[in-house]
C-alpha positions in Angstrom: 0.1 0.2 -0.1 2.7 2.7 1.1 4.9 1.5 -2.1 1.3 2.4 -4.1 0.9 5.7 -2.6 4.5 6.6 -3.3 4.0 5.7 -7.1 1.0 8.2 -7.2 2.7 11.0 -5.5 5.7 10.6 -8.1 3.3 10.5 -10.8 1.7 13.7 -9.7 5.1 15.4 -9.3 5.9 14.7 -12.7 2.6 15.6 -14.3 2.9 19.0 -12.3 6.4 19.6 -13.6 5.3 18.9 -17.3 2.4 21.4 -16.8 4.3 23.9 -15.2 7.0 24.0 -18.1 4.2 24.0 -20.8 1.9 26.8 -18.9 4.9 28.9 -18.5 5.4 29.5 -21.9 1.6 30.7 -22.2 1.0 32.5 -19.1 4.1 33.3 -16.6 1.4 33.5 -13.8 0.2 29.9 -14.4 4.0 28.8 -14.7 4.6 30.2 -11.3 1.6 28.7 -9.6 2.6 25.2 -11.2 6.1 25.7 -9.8 4.7 26.1 -6.2 2.7 23.0 -6.4 5.6 20.8 -7.8 7.7 22.3 -4.6 5.0 21.5 -2.3 4.7 18.0 -3.8 8.6 17.6 -3.4 8.6 18.6 -0.1 5.7 16.3 1.0 7.5 13.4 -0.6 10.8 14.0 1.0 8.9 14.4 4.6 7.1 11.3 4.1 9.9 8.9 2.7 12.3 10.3 5.4 10.1 9.4 8.2 9.2 5.9 6.8 13.3 5.4 6.5 13.6 6.6 10.1 10.7 4.4 11.3 12.3 1.1 9.3 15.9 2.1 10.6 14.4 2.2 14.4 12.9 -1.4 13.7 16.1 -2.8 12.3 18.3 -1.4 15.4 15.5 -2.8 17.7 15.5 -6.4 16.2 19.6 -6.3 16.3 19.4 -4.8 19.8 16.8 -8.1 20.5 19.2 -10.2 19.0 22.3 -9.1 20.6 20.6 -9.2 23.9 19.8 -13.0 22.8 23.1 -13.6 21.4 24.9 -12.2 25.0 22.6 -14.5 27.0 23.2 -17.4 24.8 27.0 -17.0 24.8 26.8 -16.4 28.6 24.9 -19.5 29.3 26.7 -21.6 26.5 28.4 -24.8 27.8 31.7 -24.2 26.1 33.7 -21.8 28.1 34.7 -18.2 25.9 36.6 -15.4 26.9 37.1 -12.2 25.0 40.9 -10.6 25.7 42.7 -7.8 24.1 46.0 -8.0 22.5 47.9 -8.1 25.8 45.5 -11.2 27.3 43.6 -8.5 29.2 40.1 -10.1 29.9 37.3 -8.0 28.9 34.4 -10.6 29.1 34.0 -14.2 30.1 30.9 -16.3 30.2 29.3 -18.7 32.8 31.2 -21.8 31.7 34.7 -19.9 31.5 34.2 -18.8 34.9 33.0 -21.7 36.5 36.2 -23.7 34.9 39.0 -21.0 35.6 37.7 -18.3 38.2 39.0 -18.2 41.3 36.6 -18.6 44.0 37.0 -15.3 45.9 37.7 -13.0 42.8 36.7 -12.7 39.5 38.8 -12.5 36.4 37.5 -9.3 34.7 40.5 -7.1 33.6 42.9 -10.0 34.9 45.6 -10.9 32.2 44.5 -14.3 31.2 48.5 -15.5 30.8 49.0 -14.8 34.1 46.1 -16.3 35.6 46.0 -19.6 33.5 49.3 -19.8 32.3 48.0 -19.9 28.7 50.4 -18.9 25.9 48.2 -16.6 23.7 50.9 -16.4 21.0 50.8 -20.2 20.6 47.0 -20.4 20.8 46.8 -17.9 17.9 49.4 -19.6 15.7 48.7 -23.3 16.1 45.7 -24.7 14.5 45.2 -27.7 17.1 46.1 -25.9 20.3 45.2 -27.7 23.4 45.8 -26.6 27.2 46.0 -28.2 30.2 44.5 -27.0 33.4 44.2 -28.8 36.8 42.6 -32.1 35.7 41.2 -31.1 32.3 42.5 -30.9 29.0 41.0 -28.2 26.4 41.2 -27.6 22.8 41.5 -23.8 22.1 40.2 -21.9 19.2 40.5 -18.5 18.6 38.7 -15.5 16.7 40.0 -12.1 15.9 38.1 -9.1 15.8 38.6 -5.2 16.5 36.8 -1.9 16.7 38.2 1.5 15.7 41.0 1.5 18.6 41.2 -2.0 19.9 42.1 -5.7 18.7 40.3 -8.6 20.5 40.7 -12.4 20.5 37.4 -14.5 21.3 39.0 -18.0 22.8 36.6 -21.1 23.0 38.0 -23.5 25.1 36.4 -27.0 24.0 36.7 -29.4 27.0 38.9 -32.7 25.5 39.4 -34.1 28.7 37.7 -37.2 27.8 39.3 -37.8 24.3 42.5 -37.1 25.8 42.3 -39.5 28.4 40.8 -42.2 25.8 43.9 -41.0 23.4 46.3 -42.0 26.7 44.9 -45.1 27.2 45.1 -46.1 23.5 48.9 -45.0 23.5 49.4 -46.9 26.7 47.9 -50.1 25.5 49.3 -49.9 21.8 51.5 -52.9 21.0 55.2 -52.5 20.8 57.7 -55.0 19.2 60.6 -56.2 20.8 63.2 -58.3 18.7 65.8 -60.5 20.9 68.4 -62.0 19.7 71.1 -64.6 21.3 74.5 -63.2 20.3 76.6 -66.1 21.0 74.2 -69.0 19.5 76.8 -70.0 16.8 79.7 -70.1 19.1 77.3 -72.4 21.7 76.6 -74.8 18.5 80.0 -75.3 17.5 81.8 -75.2 21.1 79.7 -76.6 23.5 78.8 -80.5 23.4 75.4 -81.3 22.0 74.1 -83.2 25.4 75.0 -79.7 27.3 74.0 -77.5 24.5 70.5 -78.2 24.9 70.3 -77.6 28.7 72.2 -73.8 28.0 69.5 -73.2 25.0 66.7 -74.3 27.6 67.8 -71.9 30.3 67.9 -69.1 27.7 64.6 -70.0 26.5 63.0 -70.4 30.2 64.3 -67.0 31.2 62.9 -65.2 28.3 59.8 -67.0 28.6 59.3 -66.1 32.4 60.6 -62.5 31.8 57.6 -62.4 28.9 54.9 -63.8 31.4 56.1 -60.9 34.1 55.3 -58.1 31.4 51.9 -59.9 30.4 53.2 -60.1 26.8 53.6 -62.7 24.0 56.8 -64.0 22.8 57.8 -66.3 19.8 60.8 -68.0 18.7 60.8 -67.3 15.1 64.3 -68.8 14.4 67.0 -70.8 16.3 68.3 -67.8 17.8 65.9 -64.9 17.4 62.9 -64.0 19.2 59.8 -61.5 18.7 58.1 -60.2 21.7 54.7 -58.0 21.6 54.0 -56.1 24.9 52.1 -53.2 25.9 53.4 -49.5 25.5 52.9 -48.8 29.3 55.4 -51.6 30.3 58.4 -49.9 29.0 58.9 -47.3 31.9 59.5 -50.0 34.0 61.8 -51.6 32.0 64.1 -49.2 31.3 64.0 -48.2 35.0 65.1 -51.8 36.0 67.9 -51.2 33.0 66.4 -54.6 31.3 67.5 -57.1 34.1 66.9 -59.9 31.6 70.2 -59.1 30.0 71.7 -59.5 33.6 69.8 -62.6 34.1 70.9 -64.5 30.8 74.5 -63.3 31.5 74.8 -65.2 34.6 74.1 -68.4 33.0 77.2 -70.4 33.0 78.9 -73.1 31.3 82.1 -75.2 31.3 83.4 -73.8 28.2 83.3 -70.4 29.4 81.2 -69.0 26.7 79.5 -65.7 27.8 75.8 -66.0 27.1 74.3 -62.3 26.2 71.2 -60.9 24.3 70.7 -57.7 22.1 67.5 -56.4 22.2 65.7 -53.7 20.1 62.6 -51.8 20.7 61.2 -49.2 18.5 58.5 -46.6 20.0 57.1 -44.3 17.5 56.2 -40.8 19.2 53.2 -40.3 16.7 50.8 -43.0 15.9 52.0 -45.3 13.2 50.9 -48.3 11.3 52.2 -51.9 12.7 54.7 -52.4 9.8 56.3 -49.2 10.4 56.3 -49.8 14.0 58.1 -53.4 13.7 60.8 -51.6 11.4 61.6 -49.0 13.8 62.1 -51.9 16.5 64.2 -54.1 13.8 66.5 -50.8 13.2 67.0 -50.5 17.0 68.0 -54.3 17.2 70.6 -53.7 14.1 72.0 -50.8 16.1 72.4 -53.2 19.4 74.2 -55.7 17.3 76.3 -53.2 15.4 77.7 -51.7 19.1 78.8 -55.4 19.8 75.5 -56.8 21.5 74.7 -57.6 25.4 72.6 -54.8 25.2 69.4 -53.0 24.7 68.4 -50.3 22.3 65.1 -48.2 22.7 64.7 -46.0 19.7 62.3 -43.3 19.9 62.2 -42.0 16.3 65.7 -40.6 16.0 66.5 -40.6 19.8 68.1 -43.6 21.0 68.9 -44.9 24.7 71.3 -47.7 25.8 71.1 -50.3 28.3 73.7 -52.8 29.1 76.5 -53.3 27.0 78.2 -54.4 30.5 80.6 -56.9 28.6 83.4 -56.5 26.1 81.9 -57.4 22.4 83.2 -60.9 21.9 85.1 -61.8 18.8 83.2 -63.6 15.9 85.2 -66.5 15.0 83.4 -66.9 11.1 85.1 -65.0 8.4 82.5 -65.3 6.0 81.1 -61.9 6.5 84.6 -60.5 6.2 84.9 -62.4 2.8 81.4 -61.5 1.6 82.2 -57.5 2.5 85.4 -57.7 0.8 83.8 -58.9 -2.3 81.1 -56.5 -2.2 83.5 -53.7 -1.5 85.8 -54.9 -4.5 82.9 -54.9 -6.9 81.9 -51.3 -5.9 85.3 -50.1 -6.3 85.8 -51.4 -9.6 82.5 -50.1 -11.0 83.4 -46.4 -9.5 85.1 -43.5 -11.8 86.3 -42.2 -8.6 87.2 -43.4 -4.9 87.5 -40.8 -2.2 88.6 -41.9 1.2 87.3 -40.1 4.2 87.7 -40.2 8.2 86.8 -38.5 11.1 87.4 -34.9 12.1 90.8 -34.4 13.4 92.0 -38.3 12.3 94.6 -40.2 14.2 96.8 -43.1 12.7 94.1 -45.8 12.7 91.9 -43.5 10.4 94.7 -42.3 8.0 96.3 -45.9 8.0 93.1 -47.5 7.1 92.8 -45.2 4.4 96.3 -45.6 2.9 95.7 -49.5 3.0 92.4 -49.2 0.7 94.1 -46.5 -1.4 96.7 -49.3 -2.2 93.8 -51.6 -3.0 92.0 -49.0 -5.7 95.3 -48.6 -7.4 95.6 -52.3 -7.6 92.5 -52.3 -9.2 93.3 -49.5 -11.6 91.0 -46.9 -9.9 91.9 -43.5 -8.9 91.6 -43.0 -5.0 92.1 -39.9 -3.1 92.2 -39.2 0.7 90.3 -36.3 1.7 92.3 -34.6 4.8 91.2 -31.1 5.8 94.7 -30.4 7.7 97.5 -32.6 8.9 97.7 -32.4 12.9 100.0 -33.7 15.4 98.5 -37.3 15.2 99.3 -37.9 11.7 102.4 -36.0 10.8 104.6 -38.8 11.3 102.8 -40.9 8.9 102.3 -38.0 6.4 105.7 -37.3 6.0 106.3 -41.0 5.8 104.3 -41.3 3.1 105.4 -38.4 1.4 108.7 -39.6 0.9 107.3 -41.7 -1.8 106.6 -40.1 -5.1 103.6 -42.3 -5.4 101.5 -40.6 -2.1 102.7 -37.0 -3.1 99.2 -36.6 -5.1 97.0 -39.2 -3.0 95.6 -36.1 -0.5 92.7 -33.6 -1.6 91.2 -31.0 0.8 87.6 -31.0 1.4 87.1 -28.0 -0.6 88.9 -30.2 -3.7 86.8 -33.2 -3.0 83.8 -31.3 -4.0 84.7 -31.7 -7.9 85.0 -35.3 -7.3 81.1 -35.8 -6.3 79.7 -37.3 -9.7 77.0 -39.7 -9.8 79.6 -42.6 -10.0 81.9 -41.6 -7.6 82.1 -44.1 -4.3 82.9 -42.5 -0.7 84.5 -44.9 2.1 84.1 -43.5 5.6 86.8 -44.6 7.5 86.8 -45.1 11.5 83.4 -43.4 12.2 79.9 -43.5 11.0 78.6 -40.5 13.0 77.6 -37.8 10.4 78.7 -34.9 12.9 82.2 -36.1 13.0 83.0 -36.2 9.3 85.8 -34.2 7.9 83.3 -33.1 5.2 79.9 -33.8 6.8 78.3 -32.5 3.6 80.1 -34.9 1.1 77.8 -37.5 2.1 74.7 -35.6 0.6 76.6 -34.7 -2.6 77.8 -38.7 -3.2 75.0 -41.4 -3.0 77.4 -44.3 -3.3 78.7 -44.6 0.3 80.5 -47.5 2.3 81.3 -47.4 5.9 84.1 -49.4 8.0 84.3 -48.9 11.5 85.2 -50.6 14.7 83.2 -48.1 17.0 80.1 -49.0 18.7 77.2 -47.1 17.0 76.1 -44.0 18.4 74.6 -40.4 17.9 73.4 -39.6 14.1 74.7 -42.4 11.9 75.0 -42.4 8.3 72.4 -44.0 6.3 71.4 -45.2 3.1 75.1 -47.2 2.5 75.6 -49.4 -0.3 77.9 -51.5 2.1 78.5 -51.0 5.8 81.5 -53.2 7.7 81.0 -52.1 11.6 82.3 -54.7 13.9 82.8 -53.5 17.4 84.9 -56.4 18.6 87.7 -55.4 16.2 90.8 -53.4 17.5 90.7 -50.8 15.1 89.5 -50.1 11.8 93.0 -50.8 10.4 92.2 -54.2 11.6 88.9 -54.7 9.6 90.7 -52.9 6.5 93.6 -55.9 6.6 90.9 -58.6 7.0 89.1 -57.5 3.7 92.4 -56.8 1.7 93.3 -60.4 2.3 90.2 -61.5 0.4 90.5 -59.2 -2.7 92.7 -61.6 -4.5 95.1 -59.2 -5.8 98.6 -60.3 -4.9 100.3 -56.9 -5.4 97.3 -54.4 -3.8 99.6 -54.3 -0.3 103.0 -52.8 -0.3 105.3 -52.5 2.3 104.6 -48.6 2.8 100.8 -49.4 3.0 101.1 -52.5 5.4 103.3 -50.3 7.4 100.7 -47.8 7.9 98.0 -50.4 8.5 100.3 -52.0 11.2 100.8 -48.2 12.7 97.2 -47.9 13.0 96.8 -51.3 14.8 99.5 -50.4 17.3 98.1 -47.3 18.3 94.6 -48.6 18.8 95.9 -51.6 20.7 98.8 -49.8 22.6 101.4 -52.1 20.9 99.0 -54.8 21.3 98.3 -55.0 25.0 94.7 -53.6 24.9 91.6 -55.1 23.1 93.2 -57.3 21.2 91.8 -60.5 19.9 92.6 -63.8 17.8 91.9 -61.7 14.6 94.2 -58.7 15.5 97.0 -61.3 15.7 96.1 -62.6 12.5 95.8 -59.4 10.6 99.0 -58.6 12.2 100.5 -61.8 10.7 99.3 -60.7 7.4 100.8 -57.3 7.4 104.4 -59.0 8.6 104.4 -61.3 5.5 103.6 -58.0 3.5 106.7 -56.7 4.7 105.6 -54.4 7.9 108.0 -53.8 10.4 106.9 -53.4 14.1 110.1 -50.8 14.4 108.8 -48.8 11.9 105.1 -48.3 13.8 107.0 -47.7 16.6 109.1 -44.7 15.5 106.0 -43.7 13.9 104.3 -43.4 17.1 107.1 -41.7 18.9 106.6 -38.5 20.6 108.7 -34.9 20.5 110.1 -33.5 24.1 107.2 -31.1 24.4 104.6 -33.6 24.0 106.2 -35.8 26.3 106.6 -33.4 28.9 103.1 -32.0 28.6 101.7 -35.7 28.9 103.8 -35.9 32.2 102.0 -33.1 33.6 98.9 -34.3 32.8 99.5 -37.3 34.6 101.1 -35.5 37.3 97.8 -33.5 38.3 95.7 -36.6 38.4 93.3 -37.4 41.6 92.0 -40.8 42.7 88.3 -40.8 42.9 86.2 -43.9 44.4 89.8 -45.8 45.3 90.4 -46.9 41.8 89.4 -44.1 39.3 92.0 -41.6 38.1 90.9 -37.9 37.0 93.3 -35.6 35.8 92.7 -31.9 34.0 95.1 -29.7 32.0 95.0 -26.9 29.5 96.5 -27.2 26.2 95.6 -25.3 23.2 97.9 -26.9 20.9 97.0 -29.3 17.9 98.0 -32.1 19.6 96.3 -31.2 22.8 93.9 -34.3 22.3 96.7 -36.7 21.5 98.2 -35.8 25.0 95.0 -36.7 26.6 94.7 -39.9 25.2 98.1 -40.5 25.8 98.3 -39.5 29.5 94.9 -41.4 30.1 96.9 -44.5 28.7 99.9 -43.9 31.1 97.5 -43.3 34.4 96.3 -47.3 33.6 100.0 -48.0 34.7 99.5 -46.9 37.8 98.9 -49.8 40.5 95.5 -50.3 41.9 93.9 -47.8 39.1 91.0 -49.5 36.9 89.7 -46.6 34.8 90.9 -43.1 34.2 89.9 -39.7 32.5 91.9 -36.9 31.2 89.7 -33.9 31.1 91.4 -31.5 28.4 90.6 -27.8 28.3 91.2 -25.8 24.9 90.2 -23.3 22.3 87.3 -25.2 21.1 86.0 -26.1 24.9 86.4 -29.3 27.1 87.4 -33.0 25.8 87.3 -36.2 27.8 89.5 -39.0 27.0 88.8 -42.0 29.3 90.6 -45.5 29.3 89.8 -48.6 31.1 91.1 -52.1 32.1 88.0 -53.6 31.6 86.3 -53.8 35.0 84.7 -50.4 34.4 82.8 -49.7 31.4 84.0 -46.0 30.3 81.8 -46.1 27.2 78.6 -46.3 28.9 79.5 -43.6 31.5 80.8 -41.2 28.6 77.8 -42.1 26.5 75.6 -40.5 29.3 77.6 -37.3 28.5 76.8 -37.4 24.5 80.2 -39.2 23.7 80.8 -42.9 23.1 83.7 -45.5 22.1 84.4 -48.7 23.5 83.9 -50.6 26.7 88.1 -50.0 27.3 88.6 -46.7 25.5 86.1 -43.6 25.0 85.7 -39.8 24.6 83.4 -36.9 24.8 83.2 -33.4 23.8 81.7 -30.0 25.5 82.0 -27.5 22.4 82.3 -24.3 24.0 82.3 -25.2 28.0 85.5 -23.4 29.6 85.3 -24.2 33.1 87.1 -27.3 33.8 85.2 -27.7 37.4 81.7 -28.0 35.3 83.7 -30.6 33.4 84.7 -32.8 36.6 81.3 -32.5 38.2 79.8 -33.6 35.1 82.2 -36.7 34.9 81.6 -37.4 38.7 78.0 -37.4 38.2 78.1 -39.9 35.1 80.3 -42.1 37.1 78.2 -42.1 40.1 75.1 -42.9 37.9 76.8 -45.8 36.2 78.0 -47.2 39.7 74.3 -46.8 41.2 73.2 -48.8 38.1 76.0 -51.8 38.4 74.9 -51.8 42.0 70.8 -52.3 41.4 
């Protein structure tokens, strides 16, 4: 009706306007009267139209006001906790559910800071899509919405109670299955050395202890090969296993036999931090077992994605009698060298005699196979200077060394990189080279720890070996090339073995003497090795000072500190640690070196104390009798002593339990 009335008025206005214009041509007075009528109609229309619009706007405001009132009441009464805060976290409004969940009984939350009151990170809540927040005994999922007026910016936070979902998730996580792979380390030796009528009894004892252990855990255990077991248990049980340091290792180790063969287990357990499928979970456990075996066995490795924890490892890695593995590895390495266009040999940072000696030995094999081999060395340190000078006396080795910068030009698709005396990416002479080259071989005698090199074509890691030179010598025996090893290379390999075994007194097995015998037949001379390992007067004096500073702890452990910023400071520390073992009653020694880089620890043991486990607690590693650790940037020797003593005390406490 109103719209029709407006149309009539509009029509009248138009007619009056036209008549006024026409009549003004005939009589000016009629035109003036028409103009007045036109103005009256315009005023009338404008007045009525404005009044109608005002009434409409008012009605809309009333509707919105009613809706705001309804929304405010509903928001206040909603079961979801909501709060409005400004950019600083000051609370401007909150609803009933929020007050019930978070409000102090005596005081309200209005105008208080939500960060101070609840401990919530407002920045994280705004950035993270799936932000969760724990308060009291409840868990909340937090969703934020930003809005602003002409002056301030605000955030509307919704707190969804997800306590029940969190509990269900935790329960599912606690009860999710873990795969535990177990290997009898000495099964082959038991079969070979123990008579059949005794063998069954010993293996039966191992089987019984494992089944009793599984029963205590409420788990399922299956023997899927003669020396291998798979146990499945709930994730919630892993804490108790770690707390007791996998006592099954000690229980099996206590099984005695007349042949004095140590009975030990290797255990691998993978614990994915994020939920993953059964296939991926068991693969993680299997990789943990591989690490336990690579570290010499007699231990459990718990792998949480890339983080690993080690338990056991109290005995020295036993020497494996079979040479089949060495023969297979030698054949594989020989074929890889033949197929390569270039061969690069690289060791760890600050290479020692074992590192360089093993590289020289393989360099000879490359030459015998007609391949171009280069040794990557960043700089010649004190530890290898005598061997380096000895090699340069022969023209054949004057072009054998390249710097890491020069090595970049060799990084082609068909280049073979052989990493020696380390498997830790962070310790490499040139870490970036493993990203540039796809064909990688690792030969090492250290127990695996830290960030190991992955995706290798061939990995020959034997923790029982005395040195990398011993492993390389063993491989070269199966290359089948009579001329691949000359006297200079044999002397280099012999010097590496002599250094790591302290002239055949530490960590020396049957295979060590077999390797030395082979080198001797190739012309190696132990006198040359002795000369290559000699120290100058300054080094000997510094070593004596380090020994003089030693103090005895726990009745039989020697710890000394000294400061040396020379290139051969670490060599002195290692040699001083060896010298301390010559003191009567000392079973383990630790030398803490302070230099420009920070602190470094060299540790040695007669075998009763596992220095590897002690220094692994400080981020280091090595062997039962030889280990090391570093603290880059740390300059306080007292801090180093405190950290070391804490690790020793923890080790002793674990052994007592």
